[in-house]
Phi, psi and omega in degrees: 000137180285158180294338180290336177263350181288135179289151181298155186297328180290330175290318177297323176296319181294325182275326189232284198288334178256350179290146180229160172273115189263143176244348179232151192227142174282152178282076186216125185289144174259120182295142173307322183302324180289320176301312183297320179295316178302314179293325179294326171287317186295329185295346181275352177293149183291143168224164183292132184049030180053036189290333169047059185275351183296137172230148185226136166251118173270121179263112184236314185288161179292329180294316180292325178298319179295328175290326180282330190305315183297342180271349187276144170291156182307317184288344183251352188295303186302310183294333180283320177293330179277339181294137178299330175209151175229124177268119170274112181270120177235172177229139188261116177290346178266016183303330181301328180302336179264359182298324175301328177281314188276337181223066188286356182297333180204173181276073183291334181301327184292340179296334186255356185299120179075008182242080183298326181293319180290324175303307183298316180297315181293316180297316182294309183300309185287327176294323177293321179298317177295327177295326175296315174302315182300315178303316178291325178294321174303312177297322182298327180270008174094014177260158174255160186219151174225084177294146183196154164260222179071048176206161180274107184297320182296326179289316179298314183297318181294325185275324186246345179234027181302141177063027174230176173252029176269137180238139182285151181243297176204175183244151174230114168286139186226141177169210174247110191293147176266108183294338179295339183257011180280145169282159170305144185290137178279155180287168177236159179285149172289162181306313185290344176272349183249332194211162169218151177250117184260000000 
């Protein structure tokens, strides 16, 4: 990549090196417009055959939080109830139905006909990939995030995805993080411990 296309160091810090996984939240509302903007950026990330299986429910109201609460593990309950918003990241097993619209170059829907294992694998992989884009998009629009597992998926699916073929993957608490509640930052692996160039 040429230096002309490289993002400034402060942008990379906001997206990666200075960004943190937050557990505590300031009492500051997250505007709907920022959630919409983040998703509007994230949707442009690549997926196989543009399948775009990620689906999100944003849990914001107290009523919705109370519906989510029974599914949360003890360690994740308080911070989730305190977060201004929680995104339930799901993946849609009916994504092939939209392939004629999303990938009109060929009959991609036929690739998945009768192949439930391929549908599950493709939806999970690409939905997770999209969630990664969404996490970076949240940071890019100035929000903080706390992605996590630690919840009962069956309970969430029954409560928020009833009568659909959407399955929950993980949650992201969203807001403006309280830096006073951050843990010391954990180390990361060195390049040579993660990769090799052949």
